N, C-alpha and C positions, 0 to 999 in steps of 0.2 A: 311522547318523551317529553320526562322532565325536565327543567332547568340543571338539576343533579345529575341525570341520564347524559344530557349534554355533554357533560364537563367531564365526562367518565368514558365518553366513546372515545375510537382514534381518530388524532385529529387527522388523519390523511382519509379515511374512510368518511370522514364529513365533508373535506375539501373533496371528495371522488364524488359524493351525491351533490355538493352545492357547482360541480363541472357540466355534471348531468343535467339538471335543471337549469342551466344559464343558458342548453341546446350546446353544447361540446359535448357529449358522449363520446364520439370519433377519438377524444385528444384526454379525456377519462383515463383510463385505464393505463396511458402512457405517463399522463402525470402525475398518478397515484405513484408508479412505480419511480422516476424521476427523485420525485420528491421524497421518497421513501428511503430510498437507496442513497439517496443524498444526506436523510438525517441518521440513515443508518450509519453510514461514515465517519458522523462527526460523534458521533457513540463510542463505534470500532476505535477511532482514533484520538477519545481519550483515555480509552481504557488502556491502549497500546504505552500514549504517554505518559500513565501514571505507574507504568511499568518502566518506561527506560529514563524517564526524565533524573532517577536518582544515577545512574551509570552514564550521564551527560549526554545521551544518546537521543539522537531523532529517530523517528522507525524511517528514512530516504537515506540517513548514513551507516542504520544499521543493515539496511537491506543491500545495500553495498560492500559492509565486511561482511555476513553473509553471503555475498554471491563469491567473493573471494574463497572463503574461508569453502567452500564448496570443488573451485576448481583446481583440477589436480597440484598445480604447482602456484597455491593460492598467492596466484597474480594474473590478472586478464589485462590485456590492451585497453586502452580509455573510451573509445570508438563500441567496444565489447559490452562495457558496461550498461552503457548507455543503450543497447537493441535492448540488453538482455533482458534490463530494467523497464523499457518503451519510457526512457524519461531523455528530454533536451538532451545534447552533450552540454549546455550551458549549468545545466540544473548537477551533472555528471565531478565538473568541475569544481563548484561550488562546494559538494558532498566533501568529494575529496581532497577541497582546502584542507576543510576544516578535521578531518579525519587525521590527517597529516601535521595539522598542528597540536594534536593531542598527543603525537606519537603510535597512533593506532594503524597509517598507512605509507609507504614510500612509493617514491615515484622513479623510477631507472626509463633508460632507450634499451628500445628493443636491443640486441645482438644483431639478430638476423636484418635488421628492417632502422637503423638510427634515428629516424622517423618516428617512429613509434615509441610512443611512450605510453608503459606499462605501470600500474599501481598495485602492489603489494600490500600482504598483511605482513605486522609487525609481529613479535610472539607480546605485544602485548596488545596488539587489534586482536589476534587470535584468543586470549583471555578473555576481551571485553566481550564480543561478541559470542562465545562458548554461556557466560554470565545472561547475557541478553535473552539471549535463545531459551536457556533455561525458564526467564521466567516471561517469555511470551508462550512456550509451549502449555504454561499452565491455563492463558487465556486460550487460546487455539483448543484446546482438551475441553473447554469448561462452558462451548457456546450453547443458551440456550434454544439452542431445537436439534432433532434429531438428525442423526447421520442422511436422513432419504433429501430431507430439505436442502443438508449443506449441500449435498449432490447439487440436488436442482438446482440450488444459486449459481453454484461455479459454473453451473452448465450453462445456465445465462447470462453469466457474468464472461463468460470466455468467449462467447457468441458475440454479444457487444464490442470486447474489445477485438474482436476479431474484426467487426464490421467495421471499427474507427481504422483501423490499421497506423502507422507510423505519420499514417500525417498530417494529425492532429498538432504533432510536435512540432 
């Protein structure tokens, strides 16, 4: 392999080869998977942010808005939002604080249980989440891999998320 060939090779494939040569063959494929997922995540987050930043949204805040928009009453208890998005309650509070400051959600106490805080979508929030969804759907529909690979990747990531459960939160 020439120096030029080496520079054009996939860096994770090179790292995997180096892992094996260092005697870590039993960990090489796992290293490649984790490193590949982390790098792909960075690439995808950048693509998402390019679409959401002009709207004043992050992906985390978009997820909260979209979840609320999908709910029957466009409102959910804060704890349910965290569980469905698999994020720590403090992250939900932070996202909701910002969304509320922007006028896109509101908080109320549950009529059934006054201790429960509900977060609900405002008219402005409904509008912004639909615009954001349209922008993201353009990205979601244009991934550079075929449907079978998307399905296989989704399956593998579902297994990893399931194995982690919510203990990591």
